[in-house]
C-alpha positions as a printed Julia matrix, in Angstrom:
471×3 Matrix{Float64}:
 -42.57  -37.36  -113.31
 -44.05  -35.43  -110.38
 -46.75  -34.02  -112.66
 -47.52  -37.06  -114.79
 -51.05  -37.47  -116.0
 -53.51  -39.85  -114.45
 -53.5   -41.92  -117.65
 -49.73  -42.47  -117.33
 -50.11  -43.5   -113.68
 -52.93  -45.87  -114.6
 -50.97  -47.63  -117.36
 -47.76  -47.65  -115.32
 -49.58  -49.41  -112.46
 -49.99  -52.44  -114.77
 -46.24  -52.77  -115.44
 -44.53  -55.79  -113.92
 -41.66  -53.73  -112.52
 -43.46  -50.41  -112.08
 -41.18  -49.12  -109.31
 -38.05  -49.67  -111.4
 -39.8   -48.32  -114.51
 -40.85  -45.2   -112.59
 -37.29  -44.7   -111.36
 -35.97  -44.93  -114.95
 -38.55  -42.43  -116.17
 -37.62  -40.01  -113.4
 -33.95  -40.18  -114.45
 -34.9   -39.45  -118.06
 -37.07  -36.51  -116.95
 -34.17  -34.97  -115.02
 -31.65  -35.29  -117.86
 -34.07  -34.71  -120.76
 -36.85  -32.46  -119.42
 -38.24  -31.92  -122.93
 -38.89  -35.65  -123.37
 -42.6   -36.18  -122.63
 -44.07  -39.29  -120.99
 -47.46  -40.19  -122.48
 -49.62  -43.23  -123.16
 -50.58  -44.81  -126.46
 -51.79  -48.0   -128.1
 -48.96  -49.98  -129.68
 -49.77  -52.43  -132.5
 -47.48  -55.46  -132.62
 -46.52  -57.26  -135.83
 -49.19  -59.91  -135.19
 -51.75  -57.01  -135.15
 -52.4   -57.43  -131.42
 -52.51  -54.17  -129.48
 -51.58  -53.05  -125.98
 -51.75  -49.77  -124.11
 -48.21  -48.75  -123.17
 -46.1   -45.87  -121.93
 -44.05  -44.03  -124.52
 -41.43  -41.31  -124.44
 -41.86  -38.66  -127.14
 -39.43  -35.91  -128.03
 -36.46  -34.81  -130.1
 -32.79  -35.66  -129.92
 -30.37  -32.96  -131.09
 -27.72  -33.95  -133.63
 -25.04  -32.0   -135.44
 -24.28  -32.59  -139.1
 -22.06  -30.57  -141.43
 -21.73  -27.88  -138.74
 -25.48  -27.43  -138.27
 -27.82  -28.61  -135.51
 -31.03  -30.58  -136.14
 -33.74  -32.15  -134.0
 -34.73  -35.72  -134.84
 -38.24  -36.66  -133.65
 -38.34  -40.04  -131.89
 -40.69  -42.3   -129.92
 -39.61  -44.86  -127.34
 -42.29  -47.43  -126.53
 -41.77  -49.1   -123.15
 -43.07  -52.66  -122.92
 -44.73  -53.7   -119.68
 -41.62  -55.7   -118.76
 -39.45  -52.55  -118.94
 -36.73  -51.89  -117.78
 -35.68  -55.55  -118.16
 -36.61  -55.4   -121.84
 -35.37  -52.62  -124.14
 -37.64  -49.92  -125.57
 -39.0   -50.16  -129.1
 -37.47  -47.1   -130.73
 -38.94  -45.35  -133.75
 -38.2   -42.3   -135.84
 -41.27  -40.14  -136.44
 -40.36  -37.81  -139.31
 -42.43  -34.74  -140.11
 -44.22  -34.37  -143.45
 -41.18  -32.63  -144.93
 -38.74  -35.41  -143.97
 -37.89  -38.75  -145.54
 -36.35  -41.76  -143.79
 -32.97  -42.86  -145.07
 -32.81  -46.59  -144.56
 -29.4   -47.62  -143.32
 -27.34  -49.46  -140.74
 -29.37  -48.25  -137.76
 -32.84  -47.57  -139.24
 -35.17  -49.6   -141.45
 -37.63  -48.27  -144.03
 -40.42  -47.99  -141.43
 -38.32  -45.93  -139.04
 -37.53  -48.73  -136.56
 -34.22  -47.95  -134.85
 -31.54  -50.63  -134.31
 -28.55  -49.88  -132.11
 -25.93  -51.94  -130.24
 -27.35  -50.59  -126.96
 -30.73  -52.15  -127.81
 -29.26  -55.43  -128.97
 -27.04  -55.65  -125.87
 -29.67  -54.38  -123.41
 -28.92  -55.73  -119.95
 -30.61  -53.86  -117.11
 -29.41  -52.37  -114.75
 -26.24  -51.85  -116.78
 -28.37  -50.45  -119.59
 -30.47  -47.3   -119.34
 -32.6   -45.03  -121.52
 -30.19  -42.14  -120.92
 -27.24  -44.15  -122.23
 -29.4   -45.32  -125.13
 -30.21  -41.73  -126.11
 -26.53  -40.8   -125.92
 -25.61  -43.63  -128.29
 -28.51  -42.71  -130.57
 -27.19  -39.16  -130.85
 -23.63  -40.33  -131.56
 -24.67  -42.88  -134.21
 -27.04  -40.5   -135.98
 -24.37  -37.81  -136.15
 -22.16  -40.34  -137.95
 -24.93  -41.65  -140.19
 -27.96  -39.3   -140.32
 -31.23  -41.26  -140.71
 -33.41  -38.46  -142.13
 -33.31  -36.15  -145.13
 -35.57  -33.43  -146.39
 -37.99  -34.26  -149.21
 -37.09  -32.84  -152.58
 -38.8   -29.69  -153.82
 -41.35  -29.73  -156.65
 -38.76  -28.8   -159.26
 -36.7   -31.82  -158.27
 -33.89  -29.87  -156.65
 -32.84  -30.63  -153.14
 -33.28  -27.99  -150.44
 -30.23  -26.71  -148.6
 -31.23  -28.12  -145.22
 -30.22  -31.76  -145.56
 -29.54  -34.22  -142.79
 -27.99  -36.56  -145.33
 -27.1   -36.43  -149.0
 -29.76  -37.63  -151.38
 -27.21  -39.94  -152.97
 -27.34  -41.99  -149.79
 -31.04  -42.57  -150.33
 -30.5   -44.22  -153.72
 -29.45  -47.59  -152.41
 -29.56  -49.19  -155.84
 -28.33  -47.09  -158.73
 -30.24  -46.88  -161.97
 -33.63  -48.09  -160.75
 -36.16  -48.3   -157.99
 -35.87  -50.51  -154.94
 -37.17  -54.06  -155.32
 -40.45  -54.88  -153.65
 -39.51  -56.01  -150.14
 -43.05  -57.29  -149.52
 -42.29  -60.4   -151.62
 -41.04  -63.33  -149.55
 -37.84  -63.76  -151.54
 -34.93  -65.8   -150.23
 -31.49  -66.1   -151.81
 -28.98  -68.83  -151.02
 -25.32  -68.16  -151.8
 -23.47  -71.43  -152.44
 -24.5   -74.27  -154.72
 -23.1   -77.27  -152.85
 -24.9   -79.99  -150.92
 -25.87  -77.63  -148.09
 -27.19  -75.02  -150.53
 -29.34  -77.65  -152.29
 -30.56  -79.02  -148.94
 -31.52  -75.51  -147.83
 -33.45  -74.91  -151.08
 -35.49  -78.1   -150.72
 -36.1   -77.59  -146.99
 -37.27  -73.98  -147.41
 -39.56  -74.99  -150.27
 -41.06  -77.69  -148.07
 -41.93  -75.07  -145.45
 -44.1   -73.32  -148.04
 -43.32  -69.82  -146.76
 -41.39  -68.44  -149.75
 -42.63  -66.74  -152.94
 -39.33  -66.82  -154.78
 -36.09  -68.67  -154.07
 -32.78  -67.9   -155.78
 -29.78  -70.23  -155.61
 -26.51  -68.55  -156.58
 -23.55  -70.81  -157.38
 -20.54  -68.52  -156.99
 -17.19  -69.46  -158.6
 -15.26  -68.95  -155.33
 -17.13  -71.71  -153.51
 -15.49  -75.12  -153.16
 -18.89  -76.84  -153.09
 -20.08  -75.84  -156.55
 -21.57  -77.97  -159.3
 -24.71  -79.1   -157.48
 -27.03  -76.75  -159.31
 -27.31  -78.51  -162.68
 -29.96  -80.94  -161.49
 -32.08  -78.08  -160.18
 -31.92  -76.53  -163.63
 -32.8   -79.86  -165.32
 -35.7   -80.66  -163.0
 -37.01  -77.1   -162.72
 -38.9   -76.38  -159.5
 -41.65  -73.77  -159.14
 -40.43  -70.35  -157.97
 -36.76  -71.43  -157.98
 -34.15  -69.54  -160.0
 -30.58  -70.74  -160.45
 -27.95  -68.09  -161.19
 -24.26  -67.26  -160.98
 -24.91  -63.53  -160.68
 -25.22  -61.91  -157.23
 -27.56  -59.31  -158.77
 -30.26  -62.03  -158.84
 -30.43  -61.75  -155.02
 -31.7   -58.13  -155.09
 -34.68  -57.48  -152.85
 -34.3   -60.61  -150.71
 -35.86  -60.63  -147.27
 -33.42  -63.36  -146.23
 -30.0   -64.2   -147.68
 -28.42  -67.49  -146.59
 -24.65  -67.86  -146.93
 -23.69  -71.55  -147.25
 -20.56  -71.16  -149.4
 -17.16  -72.28  -148.16
 -14.07  -71.44  -150.21
 -11.58  -74.08  -151.3
  -8.11  -73.81  -149.8
  -4.96  -75.92  -149.9
  -3.42  -73.99  -147.02
  -2.1   -76.02  -144.12
  -2.84  -73.79  -141.13
  -6.36  -73.34  -139.78
  -5.98  -69.55  -139.81
  -5.07  -69.63  -143.52
  -8.07  -71.85  -144.35
 -10.45  -69.49  -142.55
  -8.76  -66.48  -144.16
  -9.69  -67.95  -147.57
 -13.33  -67.9   -146.49
 -12.96  -64.35  -145.2
 -11.51  -63.23  -148.56
 -14.43  -64.85  -150.38
 -16.91  -63.05  -148.1
 -15.18  -59.73  -148.84
 -16.12  -60.18  -152.51
 -19.69  -61.31  -151.78
 -21.16  -59.84  -148.6
 -20.94  -56.06  -149.3
 -22.64  -56.55  -152.68
 -25.38  -58.72  -151.19
 -26.04  -56.15  -148.44
 -26.19  -53.3   -150.97
 -28.67  -55.18  -153.18
 -30.9   -56.12  -150.22
 -30.39  -53.42  -147.54
 -33.32  -54.64  -145.39
 -32.35  -58.3   -145.54
 -31.51  -60.66  -142.67
 -28.21  -62.43  -143.36
 -28.17  -66.05  -142.15
 -24.64  -67.47  -142.07
 -24.06  -71.22  -142.39
 -20.42  -71.12  -143.56
 -17.8   -72.5   -141.2
 -16.61  -71.7   -138.6
 -20.01  -70.14  -138.03
 -19.06  -67.88  -135.08
 -16.15  -66.32  -136.97
 -17.93  -66.06  -140.32
 -21.01  -64.44  -138.77
 -18.74  -61.87  -137.15
 -17.03  -61.28  -140.5
 -20.38  -60.93  -142.31
 -21.54  -58.34  -139.77
 -18.34  -56.31  -140.17
 -18.4   -56.45  -143.96
 -22.13  -55.9   -144.51
 -22.48  -52.87  -142.2
 -25.94  -54.17  -141.32
 -27.2   -53.91  -137.72
 -26.31  -56.91  -135.53
 -30.0   -57.81  -135.33
 -29.88  -58.5   -139.08
 -26.76  -60.7   -139.17
 -27.11  -64.09  -137.52
 -25.63  -67.57  -137.85
 -27.23  -71.0   -137.7
 -25.18  -71.64  -134.56
 -26.64  -74.14  -132.13
 -30.2   -74.08  -133.49
 -30.03  -77.7   -134.66
 -28.51  -78.9   -131.37
 -31.14  -76.93  -129.42
 -34.04  -78.48  -131.33
 -32.52  -81.93  -130.86
 -31.93  -81.33  -127.16
 -35.5   -80.18  -126.55
 -36.78  -83.22  -128.46
 -34.68  -85.56  -126.34
 -35.77  -83.91  -123.1
 -39.44  -83.82  -124.04
 -39.75  -87.22  -125.68
 -36.9   -89.58  -124.82
 -36.63  -88.42  -121.21
 -40.38  -87.8   -120.8
 -40.12  -84.32  -119.35
 -42.67  -82.72  -121.62
 -45.06  -82.26  -118.69
 -42.7   -79.66  -117.23
 -43.42  -77.21  -120.04
 -39.74  -76.27  -120.13
 -37.63  -75.64  -123.2
 -33.87  -75.98  -123.44
 -31.41  -74.1   -125.64
 -27.79  -74.95  -126.38
 -25.65  -71.8   -126.17
 -22.04  -70.76  -126.65
 -19.66  -72.02  -129.31
 -20.42  -74.87  -131.7
 -17.77  -77.03  -129.99
 -17.24  -79.11  -126.86
 -17.63  -75.89  -124.86
 -21.33  -75.53  -125.67
 -23.66  -75.51  -122.65
 -27.39  -75.27  -122.04
 -29.98  -73.02  -120.38
 -33.63  -73.58  -119.53
 -36.63  -71.41  -120.17
 -40.39  -71.38  -119.82
 -42.29  -70.35  -122.97
 -43.56  -66.82  -122.32
 -47.21  -65.8   -122.61
 -48.44  -64.54  -125.97
 -46.34  -61.61  -127.14
 -43.8   -61.94  -124.32
 -40.29  -63.32  -124.38
 -39.26  -66.43  -122.42
 -37.24  -65.89  -119.27
 -34.02  -67.9   -119.02
 -32.61  -69.58  -115.96
 -29.49  -71.72  -115.51
 -29.2   -75.47  -115.2
 -29.13  -76.22  -111.48
 -27.37  -78.99  -109.6
 -30.68  -80.85  -109.5
 -31.24  -80.7   -113.26
 -27.59  -81.07  -114.38
 -27.67  -84.93  -114.39
 -30.69  -84.76  -116.69
 -28.92  -82.31  -119.0
 -25.7   -84.33  -118.99
 -27.64  -87.43  -120.03
 -29.33  -85.51  -122.84
 -25.95  -84.25  -124.09
 -24.65  -87.82  -124.1
 -27.55  -88.83  -126.35
 -26.69  -85.92  -128.67
 -23.11  -87.11  -129.16
 -22.34  -88.81  -132.44
 -25.44  -87.62  -134.28
 -23.44  -85.23  -136.44
 -24.71  -82.43  -138.65
 -25.31  -83.62  -142.2
 -26.22  -81.29  -145.03
 -29.89  -82.19  -144.94
 -29.96  -81.72  -141.15
 -28.49  -78.22  -141.45
 -30.81  -77.54  -144.37
 -33.81  -78.25  -142.15
 -32.34  -76.0   -139.46
 -31.83  -73.18  -141.99
 -35.44  -73.58  -143.13
 -36.62  -73.41  -139.52
 -34.78  -70.11  -138.99
 -35.87  -68.68  -142.35
 -39.52  -69.56  -141.7
 -39.49  -67.7   -138.36
 -38.22  -64.56  -140.11
 -40.53  -64.66  -143.13
 -43.67  -65.42  -141.1
 -42.72  -63.18  -138.16
 -43.2   -66.19  -135.9
 -41.43  -64.66  -132.86
 -40.03  -68.09  -132.02
 -36.95  -68.35  -129.79
 -33.92  -69.93  -131.48
 -30.35  -70.42  -130.31
 -28.53  -68.62  -133.12
 -25.13  -67.02  -133.56
 -25.4   -63.37  -132.56
 -23.32  -60.54  -131.14
 -22.69  -61.72  -127.57
 -20.99  -58.63  -126.17
 -22.72  -57.59  -122.95
 -24.54  -60.9   -122.42
 -23.78  -62.63  -119.14
 -20.63  -60.59  -118.61
 -19.1   -61.21  -122.06
 -16.96  -58.12  -122.58
 -15.34  -58.78  -125.96
 -16.88  -58.26  -129.39
 -17.55  -61.88  -130.3
 -20.4   -63.89  -131.8
 -21.8   -66.87  -129.9
 -25.02  -68.87  -129.99
 -27.57  -67.32  -127.63
 -31.37  -67.53  -127.38
 -32.93  -64.9   -129.64
 -36.49  -64.21  -130.71
 -36.7   -64.22  -134.51
 -39.2   -62.25  -136.55
 -39.61  -59.98  -139.55
 -37.22  -57.39  -138.07
 -34.44  -59.87  -137.39
 -33.3   -61.04  -133.97
 -33.95  -59.85  -130.42
 -31.56  -61.31  -127.88
 -33.0   -62.56  -124.59
 -31.69  -61.14  -121.34
 -28.62  -62.76  -119.82
 -28.64  -65.29  -117.01
 -26.12  -66.22  -114.31
 -24.63  -69.57  -115.28
 -23.07  -72.15  -113.01
 -19.3   -71.69  -112.52
 -18.6   -74.66  -114.83
 -20.82  -73.41  -117.65
 -19.69  -69.81  -117.2
 -16.05  -70.88  -117.53
 -16.82  -72.69  -120.8
 -18.63  -69.66  -122.22
 -15.81  -67.31  -121.29
 -13.2   -69.7   -122.68
 -15.04  -69.72  -126.01
 -15.32  -65.92  -126.0
 -11.6   -65.49  -125.3
 -10.59  -68.09  -127.91
 -12.79  -66.56  -130.63
 -11.64  -63.03  -129.83
  -7.97  -64.05  -130.05
  -8.54  -65.94  -133.29
 -10.42  -63.06  -134.9
  -7.47  -60.7   -134.37
  -5.34  -62.96  -136.58
  -7.6   -62.47  -139.61
  -7.45  -59.75  -142.28
 -11.06  -58.55  -142.45
């Protein structure tokens, strides 16, 4: 960093936390001297562009007893180090990306360290260490085949891993296809709500035998709707950009653990197949209990945590913001509220100001001055319930943000480990930005002692309950 170019200094001077960003870059330079710091123009998904700092270099990995260098780029947003880098693989002409748990088809890298980014606990050096470890377990690149169709000896991964669907080519992921697993009232409500949003090209409703809420699909078949397919075969979901799980299994068991275990067993027969058929999909879980079932879906699908979310407190959050902005006439403040935590009496709220274009909102806790206002809003929320059509609208809201890359902030069920001091591997509702590449969790915030205690109680309870299940 002592010999950085003038262009790097110029761009770095525009960063919001340039001193901290410079310090991070200096640490990287000391540990990884071959990693170069340069500038470039990054194009966001909405086609807007911004000149940013990026780190370019190779990370060494070992596979099958041999060492390889994987070329990577780390784009640092101007809010770095409080926001994580955008990490990309940049394969050479002789390499091919193997889409998998930690990498999508375009080379975008997804890792727990990115999802759980929480500066100053998080750092680029630790991120690179995790990247190396994960890619040694599951190599993301392979060599292109030779002209005669035979594979060269120098492989980072077996070609069989590349063929994600046997016997044919991958479905076209550019089509806005959504599949809903579960043909009950909630499944039907989700179908109609998503259709009303007008953001889907094809919608598949799969009525699986294991679900207790089956039998609601006949009317959809009788009164056929445009672009809607009704099926009992999971193969019909292949190539979906979003898969919504609304099914709940029937159980006559008496204990709560046994009832939930029935759902877990049903997921074991459904989720791995769905993930294999649509490896780039975002799984949206609406089965109950949503925190547990989202955790189960993540474990069973082997998808990155950014691609497995639950409906969580999205409906409550939208209702709360409506109450605060309309019923309590606070819309002039420009604030937005999100309900976070567990979908129970332990749920709490945080505030945020909508960020400028292309930037994430910054959260801050409910203060003693604003708590009476929030308490009154929560009182209004009580008794409203969550009917099938209400949840269907919430599912459509989430699905629309993914399909249209809206970058809207939702309170959805996501991996909460590392957020606000949560140490255990649990799923809770937290504010996340949703777009075409799944979810990006907002940075944590220090809650009031009362709210923090509720969040930690939920985390402990869910963690203890999860250990009683056979995943």
